[in-house]
C-alpha positions, -999 to +999 in steps of 0.1 A: -552-361+571-523-352+591-513-385+603-515-397+562-491-367+557-469-380+586-467-415+574-455-402+543-432-379+553-418-408+572-416-431+545-398-412+523-370-404+548-370-441+558-367-447+516-340-418+517-320-437+543-317-470+526-309-453+492-281-432+508-269-466+527-269-485+493-249-459+477-220-457+504-219-495+501-218-494+463-193-464+462-168-483+491-167-514+468-162-495+438-130-479+458-121-512+469-119-530+436-103-499+420-071-502+448-070-538+443-067-535+401-040-504+405-008-507+390+007-512+423-023-527+437-028-564+457-036-579+425-003-575+411+015-596+440+033-624+420+057-637+441+073-642+476+105-652+485+123-656+515+157-645+521+186-664+536+218-649+552+243-639+524+236-633+486+203-644+470+209-640+436+174-629+413+164-629+377+144-649+352+172-681+351+163-707+366+198-711+379+183-680+407+170-683+443+144-656+432+136-665+398+118-639+379+089-642+351+106-618+334+142-600+325+174-609+324+187-643+333+205-622+361+196-594+373+211-583+400+216-601+443+202-594+474+220-597+505+212-600+542+239-595+566+232-591+604+196-576+596+206-552+567+197-561+531+209-546+504+208-550+463+233-549+435+220-544+399+235-530+371+272-525+385+262-507+421+250-517+455+229-499+475+208-503+508+172-512+509+147-511+539+124-530+545+083-527+549+090-489+528+084-478+491+123-484+485+124-514+458+145-527+428+131-527+397+137-551+366+116-537+335+080-534+351+087-559+379+094-542+413+108-561+446+103-549+475+119-557+510+096-572+537+102-579+573+077-606+588+090-615+624+125-623+620+124-630+584+131-612+557+115-615+520+108-599+487+076-597+476+076-593+439+047-573+418+040-576+383+011-553+367+008-581+340+001-605+368-023-633+363-040-625+387-045-585+373-054-595+342-081-623+353-093-605+379-137-596+371-147-580+405-159-594+437-189-613+443-209-594+473-240-601+485-268-578+486-264-551+514-290-552+542-292-524+565-304-544+596-269-552+599-252-518+594-228-513+627-223-474+638-193-475+654-166-450+666-130-453+663-107-449+691-072-454+694 
């Protein structure tokens, strides 16, 4: 009798742990997809344009070096000089730091300065991007607790 109670207890413990693991995985997947779909998430990335030294005009016109999917024909210009980027728009010029939250806005579009190695670029984010509009989730394999890894992050 005691053996049977003990086995029932262990089975319940294993099932509870497995359900907790499944819930943890489902929550992580849900949070990941929400971050991707957010108004400034990775699904909004709609373009990458590398800057050259000098003036790099941007706008919806085809004659710009950075052609935007929306906005005025000539919205402004980024200028790269000596490793510094400035943006000129609406009659004013300001510096803009790379890899920061500073940006240039053209209607719904956000233009961010990035630096990768020695290259400077403009990352275009569009909350109405095709990737965001057409996103229908991520296909996952079923979670299997046998592949669970317990670790500790050490910096």
